[in-house]
MISE-770347 format. One record per residue (C-alpha): residue in three letters; x, y, z. Coordinates in pm, whole numbers, padded with zeros to 5 digits, always signed. Layout:
N
AlaXYZ
...
//
This chain:
620
Met+12839+05187+14535
Thr+12564+05088+14286
Arg+12319+05339+14440
Gly+12578+05611+14410
Arg+12616+05548+14034
Ser+12236+05544+14005
Asp+12205+05885+14183
Gly+12476+06023+13963
Ala+12298+05907+13655
Gln+11974+06065+13773
Lys+12153+06391+13842
Lys+12307+06375+13497
Arg+11973+06314+13332
Leu+11817+06596+13540
Leu+12103+06829+13444
Thr+12056+06736+13075
Ser+11683+06801+13095
Val+11734+07144+13255
Cys+11985+07232+12986
Ile+11743+07130+12713
Val+11465+07336+12859
Ala+11696+07632+12908
Val+11812+07613+12548
Phe+11452+07592+12432
Leu+11362+07897+12634
Val+11660+08089+12502
Leu+11563+07999+12145
Leu+11205+08119+12210
Tyr+11341+08443+12356
Val+11571+08501+12060
Tyr+11300+08413+11809
Phe+11031+08637+11961
Gly+11285+08905+12051
Ser+11387+08933+11685
Lys+11026+08960+11592
Asn+10950+09256+11810
Ala+10751+09438+11541
Gly+10569+09113+11468
Glu+10472+09084+11832
Ser+10324+09431+11813
Ala+10125+09329+11515
Leu+10006+09025+11707
Glu+09899+09236+11990
Tyr+09702+09469+11764
Gly+09568+09206+11523
Ser+09628+08836+11515
Arg+09498+08763+11862
Ser+09161+08891+11738
Leu+09158+08651+11440
Arg+08954+08335+11416
Lys+08821+08109+11143
Leu+08490+08152+10983
Gly+08246+07889+11105
Ser+08052+07627+10908
Ser+07749+07851+10924
Tyr+07890+08070+10639
Leu+07583+08215+10465
Gly+07576+08281+10095
Gly+07916+08118+10029
Asp+08106+07796+10013
Glu+07982+07553+10272
Asp+08320+07377+10301
Ser+08547+07678+10320
Asp+08865+07595+10508
Leu+08995+07925+10639
Gly+09348+07960+10748
Gly+09617+08230+10748
Lys+09684+08496+10488
Gln+09901+08385+10197
Asp+10197+08573+10062
Asp+10113+08885+09850
Val+10048+08804+09491
Lys+10217+09048+09253
Phe+10015+09201+08974
Gly+10263+09107+08704
Leu+10209+08778+08540
Asp+10577+08689+08490
Glu+10541+08389+08716
Glu+10365+08089+08568
Asp+10150+08013+08862
Gly+10099+08271+09139
Ile+09979+08158+09477
Thr+09601+08169+09512
Pro+09492+08254+09871
Lys+09241+07996+10001
Ser+09116+08231+10268
Phe+09166+08533+10488
Pro+09120+08505+10865
Val+08820+08678+11022
Cys+08853+08948+11284
Asp+08693+08898+11624
Asp+08332+09020+11645
Arg+08444+09308+11867
His+08621+09458+11563
Ser+08298+09464+11349
Glu+08313+09846+11352
Leu+08692+09884+11303
Ile+08820+10210+11138
Pro+09192+10135+11111
Cys+09315+10499+11098
Leu+09073+10628+11363
Asp+09119+10351+11620
Arg+09179+10462+11972
Asn+09315+10117+12067
Leu+09598+10175+11827
Ile+09670+10517+11982
Tyr+09680+10354+12323
Gln+09904+10065+12215
Thr+10155+10281+12029
Arg+10154+10542+12307
Leu+10126+10835+12068
Lys+10180+11161+12235
Leu+09881+11366+12116
Asp+09740+11700+12236
Leu+09381+11617+12345
Ser+09291+11985+12365
Leu+09365+12022+11991
Met+09158+11710+11898
Glu+09462+11529+11764
His+09332+11204+11903
Tyr+09035+11229+11663
Glu+09252+11285+11356
Arg+09390+11007+11137
His+09668+10791+11279
Cys+09711+10479+11059
Pro+09875+10156+11166
Ala+10208+10062+11011
Pro+10188+09772+10763
Glu+10315+09524+11021
Arg+10042+09630+11269
Arg+09749+09589+11032
Phe+09480+09340+11111
Asn+09477+09183+10757
Cys+09143+09007+10827
Leu+08786+09021+10708
Ile+08561+09245+10923
Pro+08254+09046+11034
Pro+07905+09195+11032
Pro+07740+09224+11380
Ala+07504+08958+11505
Gly+07169+08966+11331
Tyr+07291+09194+11046
Lys+07028+09257+10776
Ile+07050+09405+10427
Pro+07000+09782+10488
Ile+06657+09937+10437
Lys+06632+10101+10096
Trp+06632+10471+10023
Pro+06422+10692+10063
Lys+06262+10487+10352
Ser+06616+10454+10510
Arg+06627+10829+10579
Asp+06370+10775+10853
Glu+06451+10420+10983
Val+06735+10164+10996
Trp+06772+09811+11145
Lys+06889+09824+11502
Ala+07092+09507+11455
Asn+07312+09680+11191
Ile+07409+09952+11430
Pro+07330+09812+11781
His+07398+10136+11964
Thr+07104+10303+12129
His+07281+10533+12380
Leu+07230+10832+12152
Ala+06856+10767+12161
His+06856+10791+12536
Glu+07110+11072+12563
Lys+06930+11291+12307
Ser+06577+11180+12388
Asp+06464+11538+12446
Gln+06609+11650+12116
Asn+06436+11410+11875
Trp+06750+11272+11719
Met+06641+10908+11715
Val+06392+10672+11878
Val+06413+10296+11929
Lys+06098+10112+11812
Gly+06120+09731+11823
Asp+06388+09604+11578
Lys+06434+09947+11419
Ile+06571+10291+11506
His+06360+10576+11378
Phe+06485+10931+11296
Pro+06209+11193+11342
Gly+06434+11459+11184
Gly+06514+11649+11503
Gly+06838+11798+11623
Thr+06986+11973+11922
His+06872+12318+11788
Phe+06574+12201+11579
His+06362+11971+11795
Tyr+06060+12017+11565
Gly+06228+11896+11254
Ala+06517+11972+11014
Asp+06271+12062+10736
Lys+06119+12352+10931
Tyr+06466+12468+11040
Ile+06602+12459+10679
Ala+06298+12661+10558
Ser+06357+12918+10836
Ile+06718+12970+10719
Ala+06598+13024+10357
Asn+06336+13266+10484
Met+06596+13454+10684
Leu+06800+13500+10365
Asn+06490+13599+10162
Phe+06528+13313+09920
Ser+06230+13262+09699
Asn+05968+13011+09813
Ser+06170+12961+10135
Asn+06382+12713+09933
Leu+06742+12710+10048
Asn+06876+12613+09705
Asn+06815+12972+09597
Glu+06713+12875+09244
Gly+07000+12638+09206
Asn+07276+12887+09324
Leu+07319+12716+09653
Arg+07415+12352+09598
Thr+07701+12230+09821
Val+07683+12259+10197
Phe+07929+12168+10474
Asp+07760+12061+10800
Val+08016+12049+11078
Gly+07930+11858+11399
Cys+07637+11708+11211
Gly+07502+11467+11466
Val+07317+11186+11278
Ala+07302+11418+10968
Ser+06931+11488+10961
Phe+07014+11844+10843
Gly+07191+11696+10536
Gly+06926+11428+10487
Tyr+06646+11684+10459
Leu+06846+11911+10228
Leu+06850+11644+09960
Ser+06484+11705+09863
Ser+06585+12064+09780
Asp+06856+11948+09533
Ile+07125+12040+09787
Ile+07398+11797+09885
Ala+07583+11833+10213
Met+07915+11698+10338
Ser+07816+11605+10691
Leu+08120+11585+10922
Ala+08158+11454+11274
Pro+08446+11282+11459
Asn+08455+10934+11608
Asp+08415+11087+11957
Val+08199+11007+12256
His+07903+10995+12022
Gln+08094+10737+11828
Asn+07828+10618+11581
Gln+07690+10945+11442
Ile+07845+10903+11098
Gln+07770+10533+11098
Phe+07399+10613+11144
Ala+07416+10878+10870
Leu+07565+10643+10610
Glu+07331+10362+10713
Arg+07048+10601+10643
Gly+07189+10676+10291
Ile+07300+11033+10372
Pro+07645+11159+10258
Ala+07882+11183+10548
Tyr+08254+11167+10640
Leu+08442+11097+10960
Gly+08669+11392+11048
Val+08738+11672+11287
Leu+08849+12031+11294
Gly+09176+11969+11474
Thr+09527+12056+11346
Lys+09510+11941+10984
Arg+09320+12088+10693
Leu+09008+11895+10605
Pro+09043+11685+10285
Tyr+08850+11926+10065
Pro+08977+12193+09831
Ser+08935+12571+09866
Arg+08606+12733+09768
Ser+08400+12415+09774
Phe+08088+12510+09964
Glu+07817+12778+09932
Leu+07711+12732+10290
Ala+07875+12612+10610
His+07652+12518+10903
Cys+07707+12464+11275
Ser+07418+12397+11505
Arg+07549+12377+11860
Cys+07847+12185+11731
Arg+08045+12248+12050
Ile+08346+12402+11866
Asp+08551+12673+12020
Trp+08582+12898+11718
Leu+08801+13148+11901
Gln+09085+12914+11984
Arg+09429+12946+11828
Asp+09364+13291+11677
Gly+09047+13176+11501
Leu+09225+12890+11326
Leu+08917+12666+11286
Leu+08702+12954+11156
Leu+08969+13040+10904
Glu+08955+12677+10781
Leu+08584+12731+10718
Asp+08682+13053+10536
Arg+08915+12850+10312
Leu+08634+12613+10224
Leu+08365+12873+10148
Arg+08304+13009+09800
Pro+08307+13392+09734
Gly+07987+13516+09888
Gly+07931+13195+10078
Tyr+07738+13184+10408
Phe+07813+13051+10760
Ala+07491+12974+10947
Tyr+07571+12951+11323
Ser+07297+12839+11558
Ser+07412+12862+11916
Pro+07336+13041+12248
Glu+07629+13278+12184
Ala+07440+13430+11893
Tyr+07167+13521+12144
Ala+07403+13627+12420
Gln+07191+13510+12714
Asp+07453+13544+12988
Glu+07794+13709+13050
Glu+08000+13426+12908
Asp+07783+13404+12595
Leu+07813+13775+12553
Arg+08193+13761+12581
Ile+08216+13491+12315
Trp+07970+13679+12088
Arg+08178+14004+12113
Glu+08508+13831+12042
Met+08373+13618+11762
Ser+08200+13923+11601
Ala+08530+14117+11616
Leu+08718+13824+11462
Val+08484+13769+11168
Glu+08472+14145+11100
Arg+08850+14144+11071
Met+08802+13844+10827
Cys+08575+14073+10626
Trp+08264+13872+10690
Arg+07940+14064+10740
Ile+07618+13972+10911
Ala+07370+13883+10647
Val+07087+13825+10899
Lys+07048+13748+11275
Arg+06735+13608+11435
Asn+06682+13439+11766
Gln+06970+13201+11825
Thr+07091+13195+11465
Val+07322+13434+11292
Ile+07425+13403+10924
Trp+07749+13565+10814
Gln+07850+13615+10453
Lys+08197+13597+10308
Pro+08305+13884+10065
Leu+08280+13840+09690
Thr+08619+13999+09610
Asn+08960+14081+09770
Asp+08872+14453+09811
Cys+08795+14436+10184
Tyr+09117+14244+10250
Leu+09321+14505+10068
Glu+09153+14788+10259
Arg+09240+14652+10602
Glu+09489+14839+10822
Pro+09848+14711+10800
Gly+09916+14445+11063
Thr+09546+14347+11106
Gln+09508+13996+11237
Pro+09451+13745+11094
Pro+09693+13809+10809
Leu+09653+13705+10447
Cys+09815+13368+10361
Arg+10149+13368+10193
Ser+10153+13386+09815
Asp+10317+13044+09796
Asp+10048+12880+10012
Asp+09837+12639+09804
Pro+09480+12663+09934
Asp+09394+12336+09755
Ala+09664+12130+09931
Ala+09445+11928+10166
Trp+09615+11597+10269
Gly+09821+11609+10583
Val+09863+11984+10567
Asn+09860+12183+10885
Met+09602+12454+10919
Glu+09729+12809+10931
Ala+09565+13108+11093
Cys+09552+13318+10780
Ile+09292+13431+10526
Thr+09304+13268+10180
Pro+09258+13547+09924
Tyr+09083+13486+09594
Ser+09254+13411+09268
Ala+09281+13699+09025
His+09005+13540+08819
Asp+08765+13506+09112
His+08844+13857+09227
Lys+08776+13998+08877
Ser+08450+13799+08829
Gly+08321+13892+09177
Gly+08231+13531+09259
Ser+08280+13176+09142
Ala+08095+13230+08811
Leu+07925+12893+08833
Ala+07610+12806+08654
Pro+07309+12724+08877
Trp+07233+12359+08952
Pro+07170+12138+08756
Ala+07332+12316+08461
Arg+07663+12334+08649
Leu+07694+11958+08641
Thr+07773+11965+08266
Ser+07892+12326+08228
Pro+08275+12364+08208
Pro+08374+12543+08522
Pro+08617+12833+08518
Arg+08875+12650+08732
Leu+08936+12402+08447
Ala+09193+12652+08322
Asp+09402+12571+08633
Phe+09481+12232+08474
Gly+09512+12352+08115
Tyr+09185+12165+08020
Ser+08965+12308+07753
Ser+08585+12307+07750
Asp+08605+12054+07464
Met+08817+11808+07673
Phe+08567+11850+07960
Glu+08270+11773+07738
Lys+08439+11473+07583
Asp+08527+11336+07928
Thr+08166+11385+08040
Glu+08036+11195+07732
Leu+08300+10921+07762
Trp+08193+10838+08117
Arg+07821+10858+08028
Gln+07886+10575+07777
Arg+08092+10380+08029
Val+07826+10412+08299
Asp+07562+10288+08050
Thr+07782+09978+08001
Tyr+07823+09937+08375
Trp+07455+09941+08433
Ser+07385+09689+08160
Leu+07639+09453+08331
Leu+07475+09515+08673
Ser+07115+09496+08544
Pro+07057+09126+08616
Lys+07142+09181+08976
Ile+06992+09523+09072
Ser+06669+09712+09069
Ser+06604+10088+09093
Asp+06660+10098+09475
Thr+06941+09846+09514
Ile+07223+10106+09521
Arg+07236+10425+09727
Asn+07585+10494+09865
Val+07841+10502+09582
Met+08218+10575+09589
Asp+08428+10663+09288
Met+08782+10574+09416
Lys+08954+10780+09142
Ala+08711+11047+09039
Asn+08931+11268+08812
Leu+08685+11535+08688
Gly+08374+11369+08845
Ser+08224+11255+08516
Phe+08142+10907+08653
Ala+07929+11070+08921
Ala+07780+11315+08671
Ala+07659+11018+08463
Leu+07462+10890+08763
Lys+07253+11208+08799
Asp+06927+11035+08710
Lys+06982+10746+08950
Asp+06863+10783+09311
Val+07224+10770+09439
Trp+07492+11001+09579
Val+07867+10960+09510
Met+08170+11019+09725
Asn+08425+11133+09470
Val+08778+11044+09587
Val+09083+11212+09428
Pro+09435+11076+09498
Glu+09643+11297+09724
Asp+09951+11283+09493
Gly+09777+11362+09160
Pro+09624+11661+08992
Lys+09404+11848+09246
Thr+09088+11797+09035
Leu+08858+11769+09336
Lys+08786+12145+09305
Ile+08640+12064+08960
Val+08420+11794+09116
Tyr+08288+12049+09370
Asp+08240+12315+09098
Arg+08009+12060+08923
Gly+07786+12045+09233
Leu+07922+11718+09357
Ile+08111+11625+09670
Gly+08422+11415+09759
Ser+08744+11399+09945
Val+09121+11365+09894
His+09270+11031+09994
Asn+09578+10801+09976
Trp+09466+10444+09895
Cys+09777+10300+10061
Glu+09580+10373+10382
Ala+09234+10294+10510
Tyr+08950+10533+10428
Ser+08781+10741+10702
Thr+08447+10553+10720
Tyr+08286+10275+10907
Pro+08270+09920+10778
Arg+07974+09832+10548
Thr+07892+10182+10437
Tyr+07893+10175+10051
Asp+07677+09979+09808
Leu+07897+10034+09500
Leu+08265+10111+09457
His+08418+10210+09128
Ala+08794+10127+09109
Trp+08945+10271+08791
Asn+09319+10188+08780
Val+09334+10224+09158
Leu+09511+09894+09211
Ser+09762+09980+08933
Asp+09828+10317+09099
Ile+09910+10171+09439
Glu+10130+09905+09280
Lys+10350+10186+09143
Lys+10379+10320+09502
Gly+10488+09984+09632
Cys+10173+09937+09843
Ser+09999+09606+09903
Gly+09724+09506+09661
Glu+09590+09255+09914
Asp+09558+09537+10175
Leu+09355+09744+09939
Leu+09122+09446+09853
Leu+09066+09397+10227
Glu+09000+09766+10268
Ile+08746+09753+09981
Asp+08574+09460+10150
Arg+08571+09646+10476
Ile+08380+09948+10349
Leu+08153+09752+10113
Arg+07809+09649+10231
Pro+07725+09275+10212
Thr+07564+09212+09864
Gly+07735+09536+09740
Phe+07924+09563+09414
Val+08275+09664+09297
Ile+08344+09769+08942
Phe+08719+09719+08866
Arg+08843+09890+08553
Asp+09207+09807+08505
Arg+09459+09613+08294
Gln+09417+09236+08256
Ala+09699+09152+08500
Val+09528+09342+08778
Ile+09192+09179+08698
Asp+09364+08836+08716
Phe+09504+08942+09055
Val+09158+09023+09184
Lys+09017+08696+09048
Lys+09271+08493+09245
His+09133+08651+09566
Leu+08755+08606+09504
Ala+08711+08290+09707
Ala+08923+08427+09998
Leu+08713+08747+10008
His+08381+08568+09955
Trp+08318+08772+09646
Glu+08136+08652+09335
Ala+08219+08735+08975
Ile+07915+08903+08812
Ala+08040+09016+08470
Thr+08348+09089+08261
Ser+08379+09319+07960
Asp+08682+09456+07776
Ser+08692+09819+07670
Thr+08667+09737+07299
Ser+08302+09638+07354
Glu+08218+09997+07461
Pro+08102+10236+07196
Gly+08399+10420+07041
Gln+08648+10268+07292
Asp+08975+10087+07253
Gly+09269+09996+07472
Asp+09368+09723+07710
Glu+09139+09805+08006
Val+08908+09528+08127
Val+08586+09588+08325
Phe+08531+09326+08600
Val+08223+09343+08826
Val+08205+09146+09157
Gln+07951+09117+09433
Lys+08022+09068+09801
Lys+07831+08777+09959
Leu+07647+08803+10285
Trp+07816+08589+10551
Leu+07809+08551+10923
Thr+08049+08389+11162
Ser+07945+08084+11366
Glu+07927+08302+11675
Ser+07713+08576+11523
Phe+07496+08314+11353
Arg+07431+08151+11685
Asn+07352+08494+11845
Thr+07105+08563+11549
Glu+06925+08238+11627
//
């Protein structure tokens, strides 16, 4: 009898335990089921997070890193906003993360993309709940990059520890590994003996004086598509020519990373389905050297995108076996491509060996003289050729404006006079020459102030890659003409389309939305200029913390950020300095600048060099 009561009690206790476990499991299921989006974010991000080790270099020795704090609003209505102690650090395998060009994200979200159209190389950004929200660590052994101009020819192998291109392109002189450095002899797929000789040969083909491709300052901006490691663009710089070198994050994943590490202007992108983020009539020359692009696909759609980007009278230099027509397939491509460009009103300027150079017409006359129904058609009159953010390409020819047609060209002054000469397209915005000149002078004064604030921390070769995050007319970049730097001028996608003025000044840049990550590798810029950028995204309802993390991602260790914004925004940035491992360098209000007033504050910070415990051990 007693044993029976004992067995019953045990069964009761067992049943109770099972019920408790079942309830607990149900609660777990309900909790995580209700956080389905959060689980996706975990899969994509948080499992890759870890704390920064005690071997933090250049920062606080006793940093206690935990999770991300709640967003701090810019407004200072609250008495005491939360100050984040730290941001988590991404796993080392994410040291090269490009959030909007991440194939892991495409795989996890099961996006249905057409690989034949290169859609998988276009931008696909994570939703806010799927962002990593962590600091991107440098690779093991990372060193401060070699300074320009030496960097054109060599970089630290540890900074980009990818040598497969050196082996794959060993017969083409792209790059050579020598000890702890990677050297760039200046070769390419089509120019094994050096980009400098190849560039001179193109100038010679066009009968430019002294075999100088800049054509006495009339050829300034170049678009190099399928650029490899950008040696073509790197060697153009000595001729006062600046190139936008473009390549996708494809099987040769690190081409653009190498270019930017070298100090050469470059951008991650692809000729796929969307227009490239540049305005119409931006480049005097487009270049493709065995870039492996099928120019005939989709009724010549990709070639027509080049046509949109070329200025009146602009050139397309095409170096490829098709231009030589060695076999039947090459001959077929050559015939079809020749017929297409003829219908586009391009003419052959010169053809030699495996290079052909076509020239775009100066006016609309040829377009108007074509037979009715000729393909490709002219674009619709309501098509904006300068709309360049998320806009689908169309297989149509962009005719010139009435002004450009009448002037028979872009009417730009030769370089360097065009940098400070009011361009004709100013009239598109209702700006006068006087307004342009005042803006140029205003930013000259502001840049003088910036450099005086930076002077204790920099020497003549400290800064090379610069980004102006809100370029407006490009006057910040124009004020840096005498510095040995280049500037990526970024214009917001939802503001005035002033990027065409930037290009008309002989500068380069791209359209962008700062609520998203930029199309570049981590650690690619030495200096970022953020003029009211945080204020702008606050109005859109985007996260200020996300933008600070993005700035940190693209900023090189020991690089600088110049914030120019209202005091509330500067206070917001200051609250995050410790979490980002940034150091305040200088502060100045706008009233201290010559002839300035207003409530803008200038705040300069520097990013510290740090390594994780793991990467520090690997370095040792």
